[in-house]
Each structure stands twice: as structure tokens, then as C-alpha cells.
C-alpha positions as semicolon CSV with decimal commas, in nm:
position;residue;x (nm);y (nm);z (nm)
1;M;19,278;7,503;-5,895
2;A;19,025;7,443;-5,623
3;K;18,899;7,806;-5,659
4;V;18,859;7,761;-6,027
5;R;18,668;7,412;-5,955
6;F;18,451;7,587;-5,690
7;L;18,367;7,889;-5,916
8;L;18,276;7,658;-6,213
9;I;18,039;7,465;-5,972
10;I;17,871;7,784;-5,855
11;A;17,840;7,917;-6,223
12;I;17,680;7,582;-6,346
13;T;17,452;7,582;-6,050
14;L;17,317;7,931;-6,126
15;I;17,295;7,856;-6,493
16;I;17,083;7,550;-6,416
17;N;16,855;7,731;-6,165
18;S;16,798;8,014;-6,406
19;C;16,694;7,770;-6,696
20;S;16,345;7,700;-6,549
21;R;16,073;7,804;-6,774
22;Y;15,804;7,763;-6,504
23;E;15,784;7,902;-6,169
24;D;15,766;7,559;-6,000
25;G;16,006;7,385;-6,229
26;P;16,156;7,177;-6,328
27;A;16,495;7,338;-6,348
28;V;16,605;7,116;-6,623
29;S;16,441;6,857;-6,852
30;F;16,583;6,669;-7,151
31;R;16,221;6,585;-7,285
32;S;16,033;6,818;-7,511
33;L;15,739;6,997;-7,364
34;A;15,506;6,818;-7,599
35;S;15,654;6,488;-7,490
36;R;15,628;6,578;-7,124
37;L;15,256;6,694;-7,169
38;S;15,157;6,392;-7,386
39;G;14,947;6,141;-7,195
40;L;14,650;6,089;-6,982
41;W;14,614;6,323;-6,688
42;A;14,390;6,312;-6,375
43;I;14,326;6,595;-6,131
44;E;14,508;6,534;-5,797
45;K;14,447;6,853;-5,605
46;V;14,244;7,181;-5,636
47;Y;14,345;7,506;-5,467
48;K;14,183;7,852;-5,391
49;H;14,382;8,133;-5,249
50;G;14,662;7,863;-5,152
51;Q;14,415;7,648;-4,965
52;D;14,339;7,288;-5,056
53;V;13,969;7,273;-5,163
54;S;14,008;6,935;-5,335
55;D;13,720;6,798;-5,102
56;K;13,462;7,031;-5,289
57;F;13,569;6,901;-5,634
58;S;13,581;6,519;-5,542
59;D;13,353;6,433;-5,829
60;L;13,577;6,624;-6,079
61;I;13,892;6,461;-5,910
62;N;13,737;6,111;-5,934
63;N;13,576;6,127;-6,273
64;A;13,748;6,370;-6,497
65;Q;14,073;6,301;-6,719
66;Y;14,254;6,494;-6,989
67;G;14,439;6,323;-7,276
68;F;14,688;6,518;-7,454
69;Y;14,860;6,382;-7,769
70;K;15,175;6,487;-7,949
71;D;14,988;6,567;-8,261
72;R;14,815;6,860;-8,079
73;N;14,472;6,672;-8,038
74;G;14,319;6,567;-7,709
75;V;14,018;6,441;-7,528
76;Y;13,847;6,538;-7,202
77;I;13,683;6,245;-7,050
78;Y;13,397;6,285;-6,764
79;N;13,203;5,986;-6,651
80;G;13,255;5,807;-6,991
81;W;13,154;6,130;-7,198
82;E;13,429;6,249;-7,424
83;S;13,491;6,575;-7,577
84;Y;13,759;6,629;-7,826
85;F;13,997;6,931;-7,845
86;K;14,293;7,092;-8,019
87;W;14,575;7,221;-7,812
88;A;14,876;7,449;-7,846
89;F;15,128;7,625;-7,648
90;N;15,140;8,000;-7,657
91;I;15,457;8,159;-7,829
92;D;15,675;8,148;-7,513
93;K;15,533;7,806;-7,410
94;T;15,410;7,929;-7,062
95;K;15,048;7,856;-7,155
96;I;14,832;7,595;-7,300
97;N;14,537;7,694;-7,513
98;I;14,266;7,427;-7,548
99;T;13,982;7,460;-7,805
100;F;13,700;7,215;-7,778
101;L;13,585;7,095;-8,123
102;D;13,215;7,051;-8,025
103;N;13,161;7,413;-7,929
104;N;13,478;7,587;-8,039
105;Q;13,522;7,726;-7,686
106;T;13,882;7,793;-7,584
107;I;14,022;7,765;-7,236
108;T;14,379;7,869;-7,145
109;W;14,604;7,735;-6,870
110;T;14,916;7,910;-6,731
111;I;15,164;7,644;-6,658
112;L;15,329;7,643;-6,321
113;R;15,498;7,305;-6,341
114;L;15,540;7,051;-6,622
115;T;15,742;6,737;-6,558
116;N;15,679;6,384;-6,707
117;K;15,448;6,310;-6,411
118;Q;15,314;6,630;-6,275
119;L;15,129;6,936;-6,448
120;W;15,039;7,234;-6,229
121;I;14,824;7,492;-6,381
122;I;14,641;7,819;-6,329
123;P;14,318;7,822;-6,511
124;E;14,196;8,135;-6,664
125;N;13,841;8,254;-6,630
126;T;13,719;8,064;-6,325
127;E;13,619;8,195;-5,980
128;D;13,586;7,843;-5,820
129;Y;13,953;7,761;-5,787
130;D;14,285;7,931;-5,900
131;E;14,527;7,651;-5,920
132;V;14,489;7,268;-6,019
133;H;14,755;6,986;-5,983
134;F;14,735;6,701;-6,236
135;I;14,916;6,366;-6,219
136;K;14,995;6,158;-6,521
137;L;14,810;5,826;-6,533
138;E;14,972;5,702;-6,846
139;D;15,208;5,804;-7,123
């Protein structure tokens, strides 16, 4: 009986660890992706080649916010200026496509981690940095 319990625990652990959609987790979440993404986010850290380069982006960190809403609308706020966008996950929900309404420009972020309080992304088409960590300010 102890062997069966031990094997069951091992099997459940392996299943849970293999459930993660994103490289950096979370392993399991009972909230939908849209629910986790919904809210107001601020940049916490910026990385290039694994090195923290946040000090070079202090203006962006201190003044930029992204608001994502469950209805797939959003707003980028920078120093009081606002730009509205539409957002959507790609088919396998590993990327977020953001299309700004004022200029129809689309940016794509690959999701590394998406929890209710953390969003880690790899932005496409930028040479200044290659990973950004956000923290949620409010739901």
C-alpha cells in the first residue's frame, strides 16, 4: 500500500510539473489566462542577455503602464499620455499580440511567466532589451 501511495504521489508531481504552458510557470493555475492578464501592469525589471539593465530604462519603469481588460481592449499609459489597443493571445496562448488603434502597429510578446501578480515577456523586434518583467498594480 505504501508503494502505491508513493507511486501515485510521483505520478501526480510529474503531471503537475508538465502542465505549465510557460517556461517560467506557473505550474498550475485555476484562473484563466485572460483573468490573470487583466489589470494594470508596470515594468519592474528590464534585461538584456540575462543582465539587469533596468537602470537604463528608469524613465520607462517609473512612467509607463499597460492596462489589459478582459474584453480584449487595453491602454498604454506614459506620463499621462494614453494610447489604446486591442490584444489577443495567439492560438497556443504563448504570445500576446497588441495592436495600437492610433497607428495600427502590432507588437508581439512571448510569454515566459503569467501569474496573477507577475508577467514576464520577451518582446519581438527590439534590440535594446530582450526580457521585461511586469508587476500587477491592480486587478
